[in-house]
PyMOL CGO cylinders between C-alpha atoms (Angstrom):
from pymol import cmd
from pymol.cgo import CYLINDER

trace = [
    CYLINDER, -130.58, -65.23, -69.86, -131.19, -67.13, -66.69, 0.3, 1, 1, 1, 1, 1, 1,
    CYLINDER, -131.19, -67.13, -66.69, -133.76, -66.12, -64.19, 0.3, 1, 1, 1, 1, 1, 1,
    CYLINDER, -133.76, -66.12, -64.19, -133.01, -65.86, -60.46, 0.3, 1, 1, 1, 1, 1, 1,
    CYLINDER, -133.01, -65.86, -60.46, -136.40, -67.38, -59.67, 0.3, 1, 1, 1, 1, 1, 1,
    CYLINDER, -136.40, -67.38, -59.67, -135.50, -70.56, -61.54, 0.3, 1, 1, 1, 1, 1, 1,
    CYLINDER, -135.50, -70.56, -61.54, -132.82, -71.55, -59.00, 0.3, 1, 1, 1, 1, 1, 1,
    CYLINDER, -132.82, -71.55, -59.00, -134.01, -73.95, -56.32, 0.3, 1, 1, 1, 1, 1, 1,
    CYLINDER, -134.01, -73.95, -56.32, -134.39, -72.37, -52.90, 0.3, 1, 1, 1, 1, 1, 1,
    CYLINDER, -134.39, -72.37, -52.90, -132.04, -73.59, -50.22, 0.3, 1, 1, 1, 1, 1, 1,
    CYLINDER, -132.04, -73.59, -50.22, -133.60, -73.73, -46.79, 0.3, 1, 1, 1, 1, 1, 1,
    CYLINDER, -133.60, -73.73, -46.79, -131.30, -73.86, -43.81, 0.3, 1, 1, 1, 1, 1, 1,
    CYLINDER, -131.30, -73.86, -43.81, -132.44, -75.16, -40.45, 0.3, 1, 1, 1, 1, 1, 1,
    CYLINDER, -132.44, -75.16, -40.45, -133.33, -72.48, -37.92, 0.3, 1, 1, 1, 1, 1, 1,
    CYLINDER, -133.33, -72.48, -37.92, -131.07, -72.46, -34.86, 0.3, 1, 1, 1, 1, 1, 1,
    CYLINDER, -131.07, -72.46, -34.86, -131.54, -70.61, -31.60, 0.3, 1, 1, 1, 1, 1, 1,
    CYLINDER, -131.54, -70.61, -31.60, -128.71, -68.39, -30.39, 0.3, 1, 1, 1, 1, 1, 1,
    CYLINDER, -128.71, -68.39, -30.39, -127.97, -66.95, -27.00, 0.3, 1, 1, 1, 1, 1, 1,
    CYLINDER, -127.97, -66.95, -27.00, -126.54, -63.45, -26.79, 0.3, 1, 1, 1, 1, 1, 1,
    CYLINDER, -126.54, -63.45, -26.79, -124.56, -62.63, -23.65, 0.3, 1, 1, 1, 1, 1, 1,
    CYLINDER, -124.56, -62.63, -23.65, -123.93, -58.98, -22.90, 0.3, 1, 1, 1, 1, 1, 1,
    CYLINDER, -123.93, -58.98, -22.90, -120.30, -58.06, -22.24, 0.3, 1, 1, 1, 1, 1, 1,
    CYLINDER, -120.30, -58.06, -22.24, -121.24, -56.13, -19.10, 0.3, 1, 1, 1, 1, 1, 1,
    CYLINDER, -121.24, -56.13, -19.10, -122.59, -59.36, -17.53, 0.3, 1, 1, 1, 1, 1, 1,
    CYLINDER, -122.59, -59.36, -17.53, -119.32, -61.14, -18.25, 0.3, 1, 1, 1, 1, 1, 1,
    CYLINDER, -119.32, -61.14, -18.25, -117.32, -58.29, -16.79, 0.3, 1, 1, 1, 1, 1, 1,
    CYLINDER, -117.32, -58.29, -16.79, -119.47, -58.23, -13.67, 0.3, 1, 1, 1, 1, 1, 1,
    CYLINDER, -119.47, -58.23, -13.67, -119.01, -61.97, -13.15, 0.3, 1, 1, 1, 1, 1, 1,
    CYLINDER, -119.01, -61.97, -13.15, -115.28, -61.75, -13.75, 0.3, 1, 1, 1, 1, 1, 1,
    CYLINDER, -115.28, -61.75, -13.75, -114.87, -58.86, -11.31, 0.3, 1, 1, 1, 1, 1, 1,
    CYLINDER, -114.87, -58.86, -11.31, -116.76, -60.77, -8.62, 0.3, 1, 1, 1, 1, 1, 1,
    CYLINDER, -116.76, -60.77, -8.62, -113.82, -63.17, -8.25, 0.3, 1, 1, 1, 1, 1, 1,
    CYLINDER, -113.82, -63.17, -8.25, -110.99, -60.65, -8.37, 0.3, 1, 1, 1, 1, 1, 1,
    CYLINDER, -110.99, -60.65, -8.37, -109.06, -60.72, -5.07, 0.3, 1, 1, 1, 1, 1, 1,
    CYLINDER, -109.06, -60.72, -5.07, -108.43, -57.80, -2.74, 0.3, 1, 1, 1, 1, 1, 1,
    CYLINDER, -108.43, -57.80, -2.74, -105.06, -56.19, -3.50, 0.3, 1, 1, 1, 1, 1, 1,
    CYLINDER, -105.06, -56.19, -3.50, -104.17, -56.10, 0.22, 0.3, 1, 1, 1, 1, 1, 1,
    CYLINDER, -104.17, -56.10, 0.22, -105.29, -59.44, 1.72, 0.3, 1, 1, 1, 1, 1, 1,
    CYLINDER, -105.29, -59.44, 1.72, -106.41, -61.59, -1.23, 0.3, 1, 1, 1, 1, 1, 1,
    CYLINDER, -106.41, -61.59, -1.23, -110.02, -61.95, -0.03, 0.3, 1, 1, 1, 1, 1, 1,
    CYLINDER, -110.02, -61.95, -0.03, -112.54, -62.58, -2.84, 0.3, 1, 1, 1, 1, 1, 1,
    CYLINDER, -112.54, -62.58, -2.84, -115.79, -61.97, -0.95, 0.3, 1, 1, 1, 1, 1, 1,
    CYLINDER, -115.79, -61.97, -0.95, -117.37, -58.50, -0.76, 0.3, 1, 1, 1, 1, 1, 1,
    CYLINDER, -117.37, -58.50, -0.76, -114.75, -56.87, -3.00, 0.3, 1, 1, 1, 1, 1, 1,
    CYLINDER, -114.75, -56.87, -3.00, -115.33, -53.27, -4.15, 0.3, 1, 1, 1, 1, 1, 1,
    CYLINDER, -115.33, -53.27, -4.15, -113.51, -50.94, -6.52, 0.3, 1, 1, 1, 1, 1, 1,
    CYLINDER, -113.51, -50.94, -6.52, -111.47, -48.23, -4.79, 0.3, 1, 1, 1, 1, 1, 1,
    CYLINDER, -111.47, -48.23, -4.79, -109.63, -45.89, -7.17, 0.3, 1, 1, 1, 1, 1, 1,
    CYLINDER, -109.63, -45.89, -7.17, -109.68, -48.62, -9.82, 0.3, 1, 1, 1, 1, 1, 1,
    CYLINDER, -109.68, -48.62, -9.82, -108.33, -51.33, -7.50, 0.3, 1, 1, 1, 1, 1, 1,
    CYLINDER, -108.33, -51.33, -7.50, -110.14, -54.28, -5.91, 0.3, 1, 1, 1, 1, 1, 1,
    CYLINDER, -110.14, -54.28, -5.91, -110.39, -53.89, -2.14, 0.3, 1, 1, 1, 1, 1, 1,
    CYLINDER, -110.39, -53.89, -2.14, -112.47, -56.00, 0.27, 0.3, 1, 1, 1, 1, 1, 1,
    CYLINDER, -112.47, -56.00, 0.27, -114.80, -54.36, 2.79, 0.3, 1, 1, 1, 1, 1, 1,
    CYLINDER, -114.80, -54.36, 2.79, -112.51, -55.05, 5.76, 0.3, 1, 1, 1, 1, 1, 1,
    CYLINDER, -112.51, -55.05, 5.76, -109.45, -53.45, 4.10, 0.3, 1, 1, 1, 1, 1, 1,
    CYLINDER, -109.45, -53.45, 4.10, -111.61, -50.62, 2.75, 0.3, 1, 1, 1, 1, 1, 1,
    CYLINDER, -111.61, -50.62, 2.75, -112.45, -49.60, 6.34, 0.3, 1, 1, 1, 1, 1, 1,
    CYLINDER, -112.45, -49.60, 6.34, -108.74, -49.63, 7.23, 0.3, 1, 1, 1, 1, 1, 1,
    CYLINDER, -108.74, -49.63, 7.23, -107.68, -47.32, 4.36, 0.3, 1, 1, 1, 1, 1, 1,
    CYLINDER, -107.68, -47.32, 4.36, -108.39, -44.03, 6.24, 0.3, 1, 1, 1, 1, 1, 1,
    CYLINDER, -108.39, -44.03, 6.24, -106.06, -45.15, 9.06, 0.3, 1, 1, 1, 1, 1, 1,
    CYLINDER, -106.06, -45.15, 9.06, -103.31, -46.01, 6.58, 0.3, 1, 1, 1, 1, 1, 1,
    CYLINDER, -103.31, -46.01, 6.58, -103.43, -42.62, 4.89, 0.3, 1, 1, 1, 1, 1, 1,
    CYLINDER, -103.43, -42.62, 4.89, -103.94, -40.44, 7.97, 0.3, 1, 1, 1, 1, 1, 1,
    CYLINDER, -103.94, -40.44, 7.97, -100.86, -38.37, 8.76, 0.3, 1, 1, 1, 1, 1, 1,
    CYLINDER, -100.86, -38.37, 8.76, -101.92, -37.28, 12.26, 0.3, 1, 1, 1, 1, 1, 1,
]
cmd.load_cgo(trace, "trace")
């Protein structure tokens, strides 16, 4: 029978790896999503699952007021 210890050891070079969390990628991707009303990409927030800029976000109550 052959012995496992008799086989020559194969050493592979050690390589560094970078692990990027998916939440970081999502955050960066969402940063450049445009506002659904005006297309602005700066200061965009989520409102009911949609991207809305700060300026349009302040105008939403006036749009939906029925008075």
